[in-house]
C-alpha positions in Angstrom: 134.6 68.4 81.4 134.3 65.1 79.8 132.7 64.4 76.4 129.8 62.9 76.6 128.4 59.9 73.8 124.9 60.4 72.9 124.3 57.1 73.0 126.1 56.1 75.9 124.0 54.3 78.6 125.1 52.8 82.2 126.8 49.7 82.1 124.8 47.1 83.9 127.0 44.9 85.9 124.9 41.2 86.1 126.4 38.2 88.2 126.3 34.4 87.7 127.2 31.9 88.7 129.3 29.2 86.6 129.3 25.8 87.9 131.5 23.3 86.1 131.5 19.3 87.0 134.6 17.6 85.9 133.3 14.0 86.9 131.4 12.8 83.7 132.2 9.6 82.4 128.9 8.5 81.0 129.6 10.6 77.6 126.2 12.8 78.2 126.3 16.2 77.7 124.6 18.4 80.8 123.9 21.5 80.7 121.3 23.5 82.9 120.8 27.2 82.6 118.3 29.3 85.0 118.6 32.6 87.0 121.5 33.6 87.5 123.4 30.2 86.9 124.6 28.0 84.4 125.9 24.5 85.2 128.2 22.6 82.7 129.3 19.0 82.6 129.3 16.5 85.2 128.0 13.3 86.6 124.1 12.8 86.8 124.7 12.9 91.0 127.2 15.9 90.2 125.0 17.6 88.0 121.8 16.9 89.8 123.5 19.0 93.0 124.8 21.7 91.3 121.5 22.2 90.3 120.1 21.8 93.7 122.3 24.1 95.1 121.9 26.9 92.3 117.8 26.5 93.1 118.2 27.2 97.0 121.0 30.1 96.4 118.6 31.6 94.5 115.8 30.8 97.1 118.0 32.4 99.9 118.4 35.8 97.8 114.9 36.1 97.0 114.5 35.9 100.9 116.9 38.0 101.7 115.7 40.7 99.0 118.4 41.1 97.3 120.3 40.4 93.4 123.1 38.2 93.1 125.4 41.2 92.1 124.4 43.0 95.6 126.0 40.6 97.7 129.5 40.8 99.2 131.9 37.9 98.6 131.6 37.1 102.5 127.7 37.2 102.0 127.6 35.0 98.6 129.9 32.6 100.6 127.7 32.2 103.3 124.4 31.8 101.2 126.7 29.1 99.2 127.1 27.3 102.9 123.4 27.3 103.9 122.6 26.0 100.1 124.6 23.3 100.0 123.8 21.8 103.8 
C-alpha cells in the first residue's frame, strides 16, 4: 500500500490557449485574458483577430458542452479551424 498525504488533493488539469503575435511594430503592448486564453502582442489587426478566434473557440466549446481540457488534439484543431473561418 502506498503512503498517502493527509492534505493531498487530486491534481486539477486546466487547459489554456496562448496566443502570441509577433508582427507588432507600433510600440503598443497588447495583452488580453479571458476564459481559457491569454493573448499577447501582435499588431492591432493581429491581436484583434486572435481575440475574435479565442471568443469563437469558447462559443464552439459551449455549444458542444465541453471544456477545453476535455477536447482531444484533433477536436481542438477542428474547433480552431471552424472559429478562424
